[in-house]
PDB file of N, CA, C and O in Angstrom:
ATOM      1  N   UNK A   1     -68.052  29.708 -70.688  1.00  0.00           N
ATOM      2  CA  UNK A   1     -69.229  29.428 -71.474  1.00  0.00           C
ATOM      3  C   UNK A   1     -70.440  30.199 -70.934  1.00  0.00           C
ATOM      4  O   UNK A   1     -71.245  30.733 -71.696  1.00  0.00           O
ATOM      5  N   UNK A   2     -70.546  30.242 -69.615  1.00  0.00           N
ATOM      6  CA  UNK A   2     -71.664  30.971 -69.006  1.00  0.00           C
ATOM      7  C   UNK A   2     -71.620  32.449 -69.377  1.00  0.00           C
ATOM      8  O   UNK A   2     -72.660  33.061 -69.620  1.00  0.00           O
ATOM      9  N   UNK A   3     -70.434  33.016 -69.421  1.00  0.00           N
ATOM     10  CA  UNK A   3     -70.291  34.423 -69.789  1.00  0.00           C
ATOM     11  C   UNK A   3     -70.761  34.672 -71.220  1.00  0.00           C
ATOM     12  O   UNK A   3     -71.362  35.705 -71.515  1.00  0.00           O
ATOM     13  N   UNK A   4     -70.483  33.724 -72.097  1.00  0.00           N
ATOM     14  CA  UNK A   4     -70.920  33.847 -73.497  1.00  0.00           C
ATOM     15  C   UNK A   4     -72.448  33.834 -73.569  1.00  0.00           C
ATOM     16  O   UNK A   4     -73.045  34.623 -74.302  1.00  0.00           O
ATOM     17  N   UNK A   5     -73.070  32.947 -72.817  1.00  0.00           N
ATOM     18  CA  UNK A   5     -74.535  32.859 -72.811  1.00  0.00           C
ATOM     19  C   UNK A   5     -75.130  34.147 -72.245  1.00  0.00           C
ATOM     20  O   UNK A   5     -76.097  34.675 -72.794  1.00  0.00           O
ATOM     21  N   UNK A   6     -74.563  34.653 -71.159  1.00  0.00           N
ATOM     22  CA  UNK A   6     -75.060  35.900 -70.571  1.00  0.00           C
ATOM     23  C   UNK A   6     -74.905  37.073 -71.537  1.00  0.00           C
ATOM     24  O   UNK A   6     -75.802  37.908 -71.656  1.00  0.00           O
ATOM     25  N   UNK A   7     -73.767  37.132 -72.222  1.00  0.00           N
ATOM     26  CA  UNK A   7     -73.540  38.203 -73.200  1.00  0.00           C
ATOM     27  C   UNK A   7     -74.519  38.085 -74.364  1.00  0.00           C
ATOM     28  O   UNK A   7     -75.005  39.097 -74.869  1.00  0.00           O
ATOM     29  N   UNK A   8     -74.810  36.860 -74.791  1.00  0.00           N
ATOM     30  CA  UNK A   8     -75.764  36.642 -75.883  1.00  0.00           C
ATOM     31  C   UNK A   8     -77.162  37.108 -75.481  1.00  0.00           C
ATOM     32  O   UNK A   8     -77.851  37.761 -76.265  1.00  0.00           O
ATOM     33  N   UNK A   9     -77.578  36.775 -74.269  1.00  0.00           N
ATOM     34  CA  UNK A   9     -78.888  37.206 -73.781  1.00  0.00           C
ATOM     35  C   UNK A   9     -78.949  38.731 -73.721  1.00  0.00           C
ATOM     36  O   UNK A   9     -79.939  39.337 -74.130  1.00  0.00           O
ATOM     37  N   UNK A  10     -77.892  39.339 -73.211  1.00  0.00           N
ATOM     38  CA  UNK A  10     -77.850  40.799 -73.120  1.00  0.00           C
ATOM     39  C   UNK A  10     -77.910  41.433 -74.509  1.00  0.00           C
ATOM     40  O   UNK A  10     -78.631  42.408 -74.717  1.00  0.00           O
ATOM     41  N   UNK A  11     -77.157  40.881 -75.454  1.00  0.00           N
ATOM     42  CA  UNK A  11     -77.140  41.426 -76.807  1.00  0.00           C
ATOM     43  C   UNK A  11     -78.510  41.295 -77.466  1.00  0.00           C
ATOM     44  O   UNK A  11     -78.987  42.235 -78.102  1.00  0.00           O
ATOM     45  N   UNK A  12     -79.140  40.137 -77.316  1.00  0.00           N
ATOM     46  CA  UNK A  12     -80.488  39.954 -77.874  1.00  0.00           C
ATOM     47  C   UNK A  12     -81.444  40.976 -77.288  1.00  0.00           C
ATOM     48  O   UNK A  12     -82.225  41.593 -78.012  1.00  0.00           O
ATOM     49  N   UNK A  13     -81.381  41.150 -75.991  1.00  0.00           N
ATOM     50  CA  UNK A  13     -82.273  42.099 -75.334  1.00  0.00           C
ATOM     51  C   UNK A  13     -82.059  43.529 -75.795  1.00  0.00           C
ATOM     52  O   UNK A  13     -83.022  44.252 -76.053  1.00  0.00           O
ATOM     53  N   UNK A  14     -80.810  43.938 -75.899  1.00  0.00           N
ATOM     54  CA  UNK A  14     -80.515  45.310 -76.319  1.00  0.00           C
ATOM     55  C   UNK A  14     -80.969  45.530 -77.763  1.00  0.00           C
ATOM     56  O   UNK A  14     -81.543  46.570 -78.086  1.00  0.00           O
ATOM     57  N   UNK A  15     -80.712  44.560 -78.616  1.00  0.00           N
ATOM     58  CA  UNK A  15     -81.141  44.694 -80.018  1.00  0.00           C
ATOM     59  C   UNK A  15     -82.664  44.790 -80.102  1.00  0.00           C
ATOM     60  O   UNK A  15     -83.199  45.635 -80.820  1.00  0.00           O
ATOM     61  N   UNK A  16     -83.356  43.926 -79.370  1.00  0.00           N
ATOM     62  CA  UNK A  16     -84.821  43.975 -79.362  1.00  0.00           C
ATOM     63  C   UNK A  16     -85.285  45.341 -78.851  1.00  0.00           C
ATOM     64  O   UNK A  16     -86.183  45.951 -79.431  1.00  0.00           O
ATOM     65  N   UNK A  17     -84.683  45.810 -77.790  1.00  0.00           N
ATOM     66  CA  UNK A  17     -85.071  47.105 -77.234  1.00  0.00           C
ATOM     67  C   UNK A  17     -84.875  48.250 -78.205  1.00  0.00           C
ATOM     68  O   UNK A  17     -85.718  49.141 -78.302  1.00  0.00           O
ATOM     69  N   UNK A  18     -83.768  48.228 -78.920  1.00  0.00           N
ATOM     70  CA  UNK A  18     -83.508  49.305 -79.871  1.00  0.00           C
ATOM     71  C   UNK A  18     -84.422  49.221 -81.091  1.00  0.00           C
ATOM     72  O   UNK A  18     -84.919  50.242 -81.566  1.00  0.00           O
ATOM     73  N   UNK A  19     -84.644  48.009 -81.600  1.00  0.00           N
ATOM     74  CA  UNK A  19     -85.518  47.843 -82.764  1.00  0.00           C
ATOM     75  C   UNK A  19     -86.961  48.202 -82.422  1.00  0.00           C
ATOM     76  O   UNK A  19     -87.656  48.819 -83.230  1.00  0.00           O
ATOM     77  N   UNK A  20     -87.410  47.824 -81.241  1.00  0.00           N
ATOM     78  CA  UNK A  20     -88.785  48.099 -80.828  1.00  0.00           C
ATOM     79  C   UNK A  20     -88.983  49.530 -80.331  1.00  0.00           C
ATOM     80  O   UNK A  20     -90.118  49.973 -80.149  1.00  0.00           O
ATOM     81  N   UNK A  21     -87.886  50.254 -80.111  1.00  0.00           N
ATOM     82  CA  UNK A  21     -87.988  51.628 -79.643  1.00  0.00           C
ATOM     83  C   UNK A  21     -88.143  51.769 -78.136  1.00  0.00           C
ATOM     84  O   UNK A  21     -88.571  52.814 -77.648  1.00  0.00           O
ATOM     85  N   UNK A  22     -87.797  50.726 -77.405  1.00  0.00           N
ATOM     86  CA  UNK A  22     -87.913  50.758 -75.950  1.00  0.00           C
ATOM     87  C   UNK A  22     -86.678  51.353 -75.288  1.00  0.00           C
ATOM     88  O   UNK A  22     -86.755  51.826 -74.154  1.00  0.00           O
ATOM     89  N   UNK A  23     -85.560  51.336 -75.964  1.00  0.00           N
ATOM     90  CA  UNK A  23     -84.295  51.757 -75.390  1.00  0.00           C
ATOM     91  C   UNK A  23     -83.492  50.548 -74.934  1.00  0.00           C
ATOM     92  O   UNK A  23     -84.028  49.454 -74.757  1.00  0.00           O
ATOM     93  N   UNK A  24     -82.208  50.768 -74.750  1.00  0.00           N
ATOM     94  CA  UNK A  24     -81.297  49.668 -74.425  1.00  0.00           C
ATOM     95  C   UNK A  24     -81.576  49.054 -73.048  1.00  0.00           C
ATOM     96  O   UNK A  24     -81.531  47.833 -72.900  1.00  0.00           O
ATOM     97  N   UNK A  25     -81.861  49.883 -72.048  1.00  0.00           N
ATOM     98  CA  UNK A  25     -82.075  49.351 -70.692  1.00  0.00           C
ATOM     99  C   UNK A  25     -83.331  48.500 -70.596  1.00  0.00           C
ATOM    100  O   UNK A  25     -83.323  47.437 -69.976  1.00  0.00           O
ATOM    101  N   UNK A  26     -84.409  48.970 -71.210  1.00  0.00           N
ATOM    102  CA  UNK A  26     -85.631  48.155 -71.203  1.00  0.00           C
ATOM    103  C   UNK A  26     -85.439  46.882 -72.019  1.00  0.00           C
ATOM    104  O   UNK A  26     -85.988  45.830 -71.693  1.00  0.00           O
ATOM    105  N   UNK A  27     -84.653  46.997 -73.082  1.00  0.00           N
ATOM    106  CA  UNK A  27     -84.341  45.808 -73.878  1.00  0.00           C
ATOM    107  C   UNK A  27     -83.542  44.793 -73.080  1.00  0.00           C
ATOM    108  O   UNK A  27     -83.784  43.590 -73.172  1.00  0.00           O
ATOM    109  N   UNK A  28     -82.594  45.280 -72.299  1.00  0.00           N
ATOM    110  CA  UNK A  28     -81.804  44.397 -71.445  1.00  0.00           C
ATOM    111  C   UNK A  28     -82.701  43.710 -70.419  1.00  0.00           C
ATOM    112  O   UNK A  28     -82.579  42.510 -70.170  1.00  0.00           O
ATOM    113  N   UNK A  29     -83.595  44.484 -69.835  1.00  0.00           N
ATOM    114  CA  UNK A  29     -84.580  43.936 -68.901  1.00  0.00           C
ATOM    115  C   UNK A  29     -85.417  42.860 -69.595  1.00  0.00           C
ATOM    116  O   UNK A  29     -85.600  41.767 -69.059  1.00  0.00           O
ATOM    117  N   UNK A  30     -85.919  43.174 -70.780  1.00  0.00           N
ATOM    118  CA  UNK A  30     -86.726  42.216 -71.531  1.00  0.00           C
ATOM    119  C   UNK A  30     -85.945  40.938 -71.822  1.00  0.00           C
ATOM    120  O   UNK A  30     -86.479  39.838 -71.678  1.00  0.00           O
ATOM    121  N   UNK A  31     -84.687  41.077 -72.228  1.00  0.00           N
ATOM    122  CA  UNK A  31     -83.869  39.913 -72.554  1.00  0.00           C
ATOM    123  C   UNK A  31     -83.716  38.967 -71.380  1.00  0.00           C
ATOM    124  O   UNK A  31     -83.871  37.756 -71.538  1.00  0.00           O
ATOM    125  N   UNK A  32     -83.416  39.495 -70.212  1.00  0.00           N
ATOM    126  CA  UNK A  32     -83.206  38.616 -69.056  1.00  0.00           C
ATOM    127  C   UNK A  32     -84.510  38.087 -68.468  1.00  0.00           C
ATOM    128  O   UNK A  32     -84.547  36.965 -67.963  1.00  0.00           O
ATOM    129  N   UNK A  33     -85.574  38.876 -68.528  1.00  0.00           N
ATOM    130  CA  UNK A  33     -86.868  38.369 -68.069  1.00  0.00           C
ATOM    131  C   UNK A  33     -87.324  37.233 -68.982  1.00  0.00           C
ATOM    132  O   UNK A  33     -87.876  36.237 -68.513  1.00  0.00           O
ATOM    133  N   UNK A  34     -87.095  37.385 -70.276  1.00  0.00           N
ATOM    134  CA  UNK A  34     -87.453  36.335 -71.232  1.00  0.00           C
ATOM    135  C   UNK A  34     -86.576  35.109 -71.029  1.00  0.00           C
ATOM    136  O   UNK A  34     -87.068  33.981 -71.048  1.00  0.00           O
ATOM    137  N   UNK A  35     -85.278  35.323 -70.834  1.00  0.00           N
ATOM    138  CA  UNK A  35     -84.343  34.203 -70.656  1.00  0.00           C
ATOM    139  C   UNK A  35     -84.629  33.415 -69.388  1.00  0.00           C
ATOM    140  O   UNK A  35     -84.421  32.203 -69.348  1.00  0.00           O
ATOM    141  N   UNK A  36     -85.098  34.087 -68.369  1.00  0.00           N
ATOM    142  CA  UNK A  36     -85.406  33.406 -67.119  1.00  0.00           C
ATOM    143  C   UNK A  36     -86.799  32.785 -67.140  1.00  0.00           C
ATOM    144  O   UNK A  36     -87.268  32.269 -66.126  1.00  0.00           O
ATOM    145  N   UNK A  37     -87.453  32.836 -68.284  1.00  0.00           N
ATOM    146  CA  UNK A  37     -88.789  32.285 -68.544  1.00  0.00           C
ATOM    147  C   UNK A  37     -89.861  32.851 -67.625  1.00  0.00           C
ATOM    148  O   UNK A  37     -90.880  32.204 -67.384  1.00  0.00           O
ATOM    149  N   UNK A  38     -89.640  34.038 -67.121  1.00  0.00           N
ATOM    150  CA  UNK A  38     -90.647  34.704 -66.301  1.00  0.00           C
ATOM    151  C   UNK A  38     -91.661  35.380 -67.218  1.00  0.00           C
ATOM    152  O   UNK A  38     -92.866  35.174 -67.077  1.00  0.00           O
ATOM    153  N   UNK A  39     -91.176  36.179 -68.148  1.00  0.00           N
ATOM    154  CA  UNK A  39     -92.011  36.816 -69.146  1.00  0.00           C
ATOM    155  C   UNK A  39     -93.228  37.524 -68.590  1.00  0.00           C
ATOM    156  O   UNK A  39     -94.345  37.030 -68.741  1.00  0.00           O
ATOM    157  N   UNK A  40     -93.044  38.651 -67.961  1.00  0.00           N
ATOM    158  CA  UNK A  40     -94.150  39.377 -67.337  1.00  0.00           C
ATOM    159  C   UNK A  40     -95.206  39.844 -68.337  1.00  0.00           C
ATOM    160  O   UNK A  40     -96.376  39.976 -67.978  1.00  0.00           O
ATOM    161  N   UNK A  41     -94.812  40.095 -69.581  1.00  0.00           N
ATOM    162  CA  UNK A  41     -95.761  40.558 -70.584  1.00  0.00           C
ATOM    163  C   UNK A  41     -95.896  42.061 -70.661  1.00  0.00           C
ATOM    164  O   UNK A  41     -96.715  42.570 -71.426  1.00  0.00           O
ATOM    165  N   UNK A  42     -95.105  42.783 -69.879  1.00  0.00           N
ATOM    166  CA  UNK A  42     -95.176  44.240 -69.937  1.00  0.00           C
ATOM    167  C   UNK A  42     -94.500  44.787 -71.192  1.00  0.00           C
ATOM    168  O   UNK A  42     -94.844  45.876 -71.650  1.00  0.00           O
ATOM    169  N   UNK A  43     -93.553  44.055 -71.749  1.00  0.00           N
ATOM    170  CA  UNK A  43     -92.918  44.403 -73.015  1.00  0.00           C
ATOM    171  C   UNK A  43     -93.108  43.220 -73.964  1.00  0.00           C
ATOM    172  O   UNK A  43     -92.724  42.093 -73.650  1.00  0.00           O
ATOM    173  N   UNK A  44     -93.698  43.485 -75.114  1.00  0.00           N
ATOM    174  CA  UNK A  44     -93.995  42.424 -76.066  1.00  0.00           C
ATOM    175  C   UNK A  44     -93.420  42.815 -77.421  1.00  0.00           C
ATOM    176  O   UNK A  44     -93.759  43.876 -77.945  1.00  0.00           O
ATOM    177  N   UNK A  45     -92.557  41.982 -78.001  1.00  0.00           N
ATOM    178  CA  UNK A  45     -92.022  42.294 -79.327  1.00  0.00           C
ATOM    179  C   UNK A  45     -93.127  42.208 -80.383  1.00  0.00           C
ATOM    180  O   UNK A  45     -94.027  41.374 -80.292  1.00  0.00           O
ATOM    181  N   UNK A  46     -93.039  43.083 -81.382  1.00  0.00           N
ATOM    182  CA  UNK A  46     -94.081  43.137 -82.405  1.00  0.00           C
ATOM    183  C   UNK A  46     -93.575  42.853 -83.811  1.00  0.00           C
ATOM    184  O   UNK A  46     -94.380  42.720 -84.733  1.00  0.00           O
ATOM    185  N   UNK A  47     -92.284  42.758 -83.997  1.00  0.00           N
ATOM    186  CA  UNK A  47     -91.709  42.570 -85.330  1.00  0.00           C
ATOM    187  C   UNK A  47     -91.152  41.156 -85.472  1.00  0.00           C
ATOM    188  O   UNK A  47     -90.749  40.543 -84.484  1.00  0.00           O
ATOM    189  N   UNK A  48     -91.130  40.640 -86.699  1.00  0.00           N
ATOM    190  CA  UNK A  48     -90.604  39.275 -86.908  1.00  0.00           C
ATOM    191  C   UNK A  48     -89.176  39.086 -86.389  1.00  0.00           C
ATOM    192  O   UNK A  48     -88.876  38.063 -85.772  1.00  0.00           O
ATOM    193  N   UNK A  49     -88.301  40.050 -86.629  1.00  0.00           N
ATOM    194  CA  UNK A  49     -86.912  39.942 -86.145  1.00  0.00           C
ATOM    195  C   UNK A  49     -86.871  39.869 -84.627  1.00  0.00           C
ATOM    196  O   UNK A  49     -86.131  39.064 -84.062  1.00  0.00           O
ATOM    197  N   UNK A  50     -87.653  40.694 -83.974  1.00  0.00           N
ATOM    198  CA  UNK A  50     -87.618  40.703 -82.513  1.00  0.00           C
ATOM    199  C   UNK A  50     -88.292  39.459 -81.932  1.00  0.00           C
ATOM    200  O   UNK A  50     -87.950  39.027 -80.831  1.00  0.00           O
ATOM    201  N   UNK A  51     -89.235  38.889 -82.656  1.00  0.00           N
ATOM    202  CA  UNK A  51     -89.815  37.608 -82.222  1.00  0.00           C
ATOM    203  C   UNK A  51     -88.743  36.529 -82.215  1.00  0.00           C
ATOM    204  O   UNK A  51     -88.628  35.763 -81.259  1.00  0.00           O
ATOM    205  N   UNK A  52     -87.962  36.475 -83.280  1.00  0.00           N
ATOM    206  CA  UNK A  52     -86.896  35.466 -83.386  1.00  0.00           C
ATOM    207  C   UNK A  52     -85.864  35.680 -82.280  1.00  0.00           C
ATOM    208  O   UNK A  52     -85.428  34.721 -81.644  1.00  0.00           O
ATOM    209  N   UNK A  53     -85.478  36.922 -82.052  1.00  0.00           N
ATOM    210  CA  UNK A  53     -84.492  37.201 -81.003  1.00  0.00           C
ATOM    211  C   UNK A  53     -85.031  36.844 -79.618  1.00  0.00           C
ATOM    212  O   UNK A  53     -84.277  36.387 -78.758  1.00  0.00           O
ATOM    213  N   UNK A  54     -86.320  37.049 -79.400  1.00  0.00           N
ATOM    214  CA  UNK A  54     -86.927  36.679 -78.117  1.00  0.00           C
ATOM    215  C   UNK A  54     -86.884  35.164 -77.926  1.00  0.00           C
ATOM    216  O   UNK A  54     -86.596  34.686 -76.828  1.00  0.00           O
ATOM    217  N   UNK A  55     -87.163  34.417 -78.974  1.00  0.00           N
ATOM    218  CA  UNK A  55     -87.094  32.946 -78.888  1.00  0.00           C
ATOM    219  C   UNK A  55     -85.659  32.508 -78.620  1.00  0.00           C
ATOM    220  O   UNK A  55     -85.423  31.621 -77.799  1.00  0.00           O
ATOM    221  N   UNK A  56     -84.706  33.120 -79.303  1.00  0.00           N
ATOM    222  CA  UNK A  56     -83.293  32.771 -79.075  1.00  0.00           C
ATOM    223  C   UNK A  56     -82.869  33.104 -77.642  1.00  0.00           C
ATOM    224  O   UNK A  56     -82.121  32.345 -77.025  1.00  0.00           O
ATOM    225  N   UNK A  57     -83.335  34.218 -77.118  1.00  0.00           N
ATOM    226  CA  UNK A  57     -83.026  34.568 -75.721  1.00  0.00           C
ATOM    227  C   UNK A  57     -83.633  33.535 -74.776  1.00  0.00           C
ATOM    228  O   UNK A  57     -83.013  33.176 -73.774  1.00  0.00           O
ATOM    229  N   UNK A  58     -84.823  33.060 -75.077  1.00  0.00           N
ATOM    230  CA  UNK A  58     -85.451  32.021 -74.262  1.00  0.00           C
ATOM    231  C   UNK A  58     -84.649  30.733 -74.253  1.00  0.00           C
ATOM    232  O   UNK A  58     -84.441  30.128 -73.201  1.00  0.00           O
ATOM    233  N   UNK A  59     -84.195  30.313 -75.441  1.00  0.00           N
ATOM    234  CA  UNK A  59     -83.364  29.109 -75.516  1.00  0.00           C
ATOM    235  C   UNK A  59     -82.027  29.310 -74.802  1.00  0.00           C
ATOM    236  O   UNK A  59     -81.507  28.389 -74.172  1.00  0.00           O
ATOM    237  N   UNK A  60     -81.479  30.513 -74.906  1.00  0.00           N
ATOM    238  CA  UNK A  60     -80.230  30.807 -74.191  1.00  0.00           C
ATOM    239  C   UNK A  60     -80.446  30.736 -72.688  1.00  0.00           C
ATOM    240  O   UNK A  60     -79.557  30.312 -71.949  1.00  0.00           O
ATOM    241  N   UNK A  61     -81.618  31.148 -72.235  1.00  0.00           N
ATOM    242  CA  UNK A  61     -81.935  31.054 -70.805  1.00  0.00           C
ATOM    243  C   UNK A  61     -82.022  29.617 -70.340  1.00  0.00           C
ATOM    244  O   UNK A  61     -81.582  29.290 -69.238  1.00  0.00           O
ATOM    245  N   UNK A  62     -82.587  28.754 -71.171  1.00  0.00           N
ATOM    246  CA  UNK A  62     -82.635  27.327 -70.842  1.00  0.00           C
ATOM    247  C   UNK A  62     -81.221  26.762 -70.779  1.00  0.00           C
ATOM    248  O   UNK A  62     -80.894  25.978 -69.889  1.00  0.00           O
ATOM    249  N   UNK A  63     -80.391  27.166 -71.728  1.00  0.00           N
ATOM    250  CA  UNK A  63     -78.990  26.742 -71.729  1.00  0.00           C
ATOM    251  C   UNK A  63     -78.275  27.224 -70.477  1.00  0.00           C
ATOM    252  O   UNK A  63     -77.490  26.485 -69.883  1.00  0.00           O
ATOM    253  N   UNK A  64     -78.543  28.461 -70.074  1.00  0.00           N
ATOM    254  CA  UNK A  64     -77.934  29.011 -68.871  1.00  0.00           C
ATOM    255  C   UNK A  64     -78.325  28.196 -67.640  1.00  0.00           C
ATOM    256  O   UNK A  64     -77.479  27.892 -66.800  1.00  0.00           O
ATOM    257  N   UNK A  65     -79.592  27.846 -67.537  1.00  0.00           N
ATOM    258  CA  UNK A  65     -80.053  27.045 -66.399  1.00  0.00           C
ATOM    259  C   UNK A  65     -79.393  25.671 -66.398  1.00  0.00           C
ATOM    260  O   UNK A  65     -79.013  25.164 -65.343  1.00  0.00           O
ATOM    261  N   UNK A  66     -79.255  25.071 -67.570  1.00  0.00           N
ATOM    262  CA  UNK A  66     -78.604  23.754 -67.666  1.00  0.00           C
ATOM    263  C   UNK A  66     -77.137  23.842 -67.269  1.00  0.00           C
ATOM    264  O   UNK A  66     -76.626  22.962 -66.576  1.00  0.00           O
ATOM    265  N   UNK A  67     -76.458  24.897 -67.703  1.00  0.00           N
ATOM    266  CA  UNK A  67     -75.047  25.075 -67.330  1.00  0.00           C
ATOM    267  C   UNK A  67     -74.897  25.234 -65.820  1.00  0.00           C
ATOM    268  O   UNK A  67     -74.013  24.629 -65.214  1.00  0.00           O
ATOM    269  N   UNK A  68     -75.751  26.042 -65.220  1.00  0.00           N
ATOM    270  CA  UNK A  68     -75.680  26.240 -63.771  1.00  0.00           C
ATOM    271  C   UNK A  68     -75.977  24.949 -63.016  1.00  0.00           C
ATOM    272  O   UNK A  68     -75.334  24.651 -62.009  1.00  0.00           O
ATOM    273  N   UNK A  69     -76.951  24.184 -63.503  1.00  0.00           N
ATOM    274  CA  UNK A  69     -77.267  22.904 -62.857  1.00  0.00           C
ATOM    275  C   UNK A  69     -76.091  21.937 -62.995  1.00  0.00           C
ATOM    276  O   UNK A  69     -75.744  21.239 -62.042  1.00  0.00           O
ATOM    277  N   UNK A  70     -75.487  21.898 -64.167  1.00  0.00           N
ATOM    278  CA  UNK A  70     -74.342  21.010 -64.379  1.00  0.00           C
ATOM    279  C   UNK A  70     -73.155  21.361 -63.494  1.00  0.00           C
ATOM    280  O   UNK A  70     -72.510  20.476 -62.933  1.00  0.00           O
ATOM    281  N   UNK A  71     -72.872  22.635 -63.371  1.00  0.00           N
ATOM    282  CA  UNK A  71     -71.759  23.077 -62.516  1.00  0.00           C
ATOM    283  C   UNK A  71     -72.056  22.747 -61.056  1.00  0.00           C
ATOM    284  O   UNK A  71     -71.163  22.332 -60.317  1.00  0.00           O
ATOM    285  N   UNK A  72     -73.296  22.928 -60.644  1.00  0.00           N
ATOM    286  CA  UNK A  72     -73.670  22.628 -59.263  1.00  0.00           C
ATOM    287  C   UNK A  72     -73.534  21.138 -58.967  1.00  0.00           C
ATOM    288  O   UNK A  72     -72.986  20.756 -57.933  1.00  0.00           O
ATOM    289  N   UNK A  73     -74.027  20.305 -59.863  1.00  0.00           N
ATOM    290  CA  UNK A  73     -73.921  18.853 -59.673  1.00  0.00           C
ATOM    291  C   UNK A  73     -72.459  18.437 -59.617  1.00  0.00           C
ATOM    292  O   UNK A  73     -72.072  17.634 -58.768  1.00  0.00           O
ATOM    293  N   UNK A  74     -71.648  18.979 -60.514  1.00  0.00           N
ATOM    294  CA  UNK A  74     -70.227  18.622 -60.523  1.00  0.00           C
ATOM    295  C   UNK A  74     -69.542  19.068 -59.225  1.00  0.00           C
ATOM    296  O   UNK A  74     -68.686  18.353 -58.703  1.00  0.00           O
ATOM    297  N   UNK A  75     -69.907  20.224 -58.711  1.00  0.00           N
ATOM    298  CA  UNK A  75     -69.323  20.697 -57.450  1.00  0.00           C
ATOM    299  C   UNK A  75     -69.683  19.761 -56.305  1.00  0.00           C
ATOM    300  O   UNK A  75     -68.839  19.473 -55.456  1.00  0.00           O
ATOM    301  N   UNK A  76     -70.924  19.282 -56.268  1.00  0.00           N
ATOM    302  CA  UNK A  76     -71.329  18.326 -55.239  1.00  0.00           C
ATOM    303  C   UNK A  76     -70.569  17.005 -55.383  1.00  0.00           C
ATOM    304  O   UNK A  76     -70.171  16.407 -54.384  1.00  0.00           O
ATOM    305  N   UNK A  77     -70.369  16.552 -56.616  1.00  0.00           N
ATOM    306  CA  UNK A  77     -69.641  15.300 -56.837  1.00  0.00           C
ATOM    307  C   UNK A  77     -68.197  15.417 -56.358  1.00  0.00           C
ATOM    308  O   UNK A  77     -67.682  14.511 -55.704  1.00  0.00           O
ATOM    309  N   UNK A  78     -67.553  16.521 -56.680  1.00  0.00           N
ATOM    310  CA  UNK A  78     -66.155  16.720 -56.271  1.00  0.00           C
ATOM    311  C   UNK A  78     -66.070  16.798 -54.754  1.00  0.00           C
ATOM    312  O   UNK A  78     -65.165  16.222 -54.151  1.00  0.00           O
ATOM    313  N   UNK A  79     -67.006  17.506 -54.136  1.00  0.00           N
ATOM    314  CA  UNK A  79     -67.006  17.618 -52.678  1.00  0.00           C
ATOM    315  C   UNK A  79     -67.204  16.258 -52.026  1.00  0.00           C
ATOM    316  O   UNK A  79     -66.527  15.933 -51.051  1.00  0.00           O
ATOM    317  N   UNK A  80     -68.113  15.471 -52.549  1.00  0.00           N
ATOM    318  CA  UNK A  80     -68.372  14.133 -52.001  1.00  0.00           C
ATOM    319  C   UNK A  80     -67.147  13.226 -52.149  1.00  0.00           C
ATOM    320  O   UNK A  80     -66.839  12.445 -51.249  1.00  0.00           O
ATOM    321  N   UNK A  81     -66.450  13.329 -53.286  1.00  0.00           N
ATOM    322  CA  UNK A  81     -65.250  12.524 -53.497  1.00  0.00           C
ATOM    323  C   UNK A  81     -64.141  12.924 -52.527  1.00  0.00           C
ATOM    324  O   UNK A  81     -63.400  12.065 -52.048  1.00  0.00           O
ATOM    325  N   UNK A  82     -64.022  14.197 -52.237  1.00  0.00           N
ATOM    326  CA  UNK A  82     -62.986  14.671 -51.309  1.00  0.00           C
ATOM    327  C   UNK A  82     -63.275  14.240 -49.879  1.00  0.00           C
ATOM    328  O   UNK A  82     -62.344  14.053 -49.096  1.00  0.00           O
ATOM    329  N   UNK A  83     -64.537  14.080 -49.526  1.00  0.00           N
ATOM    330  CA  UNK A  83     -64.904  13.690 -48.160  1.00  0.00           C
ATOM    331  C   UNK A  83     -64.693  12.199 -47.910  1.00  0.00           C
ATOM    332  O   UNK A  83     -64.660  11.770 -46.756  1.00  0.00           O
ATOM    333  N   UNK A  84     -64.551  11.416 -48.951  1.00  0.00           N
ATOM    334  CA  UNK A  84     -64.377   9.964 -48.760  1.00  0.00           C
ATOM    335  C   UNK A  84     -63.004   9.631 -48.238  1.00  0.00           C
ATOM    336  O   UNK A  84     -62.693   8.460 -48.023  1.00  0.00           O
TER     337      UNK A  84
END
C-alpha cells in the first residue's frame, strides 16, 4: 500500500511538472515536498488541473504519514507481545 501511495505522489508531481513546464525532476521534487507538507513555495502551480493534483498529493502525503505511523505502532505492539 505504501508503494502505491509513493507512486501516486510521484505521478502527481511529474504530471504537475510537465504541465507547468518545470520538467519531470522538478515536478517530482514538488510532489514530494508538497506531500511532506513542507511546501517551500519555490514552485507554485498556476493552473486548475495542477492545483487539484497538488491537493491530491498533499492528501496522499497525509495518508503516507498515517500508514507509517500505523506500521510503527503495530511493530511496537508485536515486539512488546514477544517480550512477555
